[in-house]
C-alpha angles and dihedrals in degrees: 000000000000110000125186110205125198119201090025092159094050127095096271094034090055092056094040090059088054092048094049100046088124090059132071097256122192110201104217102192137141137321093024094045114037118176088217094054110104087210096059093096090058091047092052092049092048089061088058096216125186089210134020116201109197107203098143122103147106105291101167099115096197090038088057090050089053093047111023091165091062089045088053094046093051106030100036110022092032091051090049088055093049091048089051090053091051093047091050091070098026091250122161113251124213110192118190113219139169148255087233090083083083125075097222096238091123120089098208132052117297117245126205089257095057117109117255126229112163116205100201139040093257092056093046095051091049092050092050088047086056090050093049093047092053097045095046102039119037091195092067131141117187114202115194118201140168148216094005122193137169144176089260132054130016120317143139097266094051090047091053091048090050095047093044088056092050111027134057093219141020130206114216134180114251104180099068121082129196144131118271113223127200107219092219090059093046092049092057091052090048089050091054092048088049090060093048132070095248123146138168122042132334130170118219127179142127111299115255133021143257143161122257088255093053091046089054092048091053092050089053093048091052092055096038093241121165092203112140116244120206120198114223135177123250089251089057093051093072096215120163099222122061112243122205111250092224124027105153111148124217113233096194092114093049090053090054086066090054094255136115144155124240120265107278094249090054090048090052091051090051089050093051088049094048090044090053090052093049097045097078091044091053092049092052090052093057 
């Protein structure tokens, strides 16, 4: 199977390349594949993929709030161009979206049938991207995920590890709940879905839920750190973009396809083990 992968050098893209080694993967990264390039649809079509996995985009939540025009250009217009490229060759499109399409007013996991109501520019741009993908490419599967982290790039887990090594205490929000998702586990599920005839909308994230504070506490326990955690409110965090207080995704539909991710604590343990293996290799490369 020939798969064109946007965002191939990002956190999820990095893991997708590992998960799809048995397939013919075309990494569609900058500068050859710019989401703002009006010709990107033709470039995608010229590659003649069977599947396009669209993992690229502007994912800095506060950055999107500061610059909603750029968020729109990349996450909405860029997604439309990618969808047009897939549609030109009748390829299936898998679009990676987010739990931040919801407003967090619910008290139980969000299903694919629940109404959307994003609170910030990032969530709005990803939701509009979903709509563009579905409107342009009939062969679209949207995968919403949450609280993604990986052994590369910037993410919450790596930030906590860095702060724990350099600071005596860390302040962490305790009134937002979600499902941490290890990108390596998610990539394995996406690889399976890419090989199946699945369309529409599916939620995929680590099983279970926690607050950011509880997530940070679990990270510190895994590494045996005595760094002090201080729980704070969202208001005290002084972040620019409004976050939903509850964005846990129900994975019942994913399980109907015989697929699931590991419980988030197990995913974290896998990450710590993988990070430990990678650390000596990264030191040798310096």
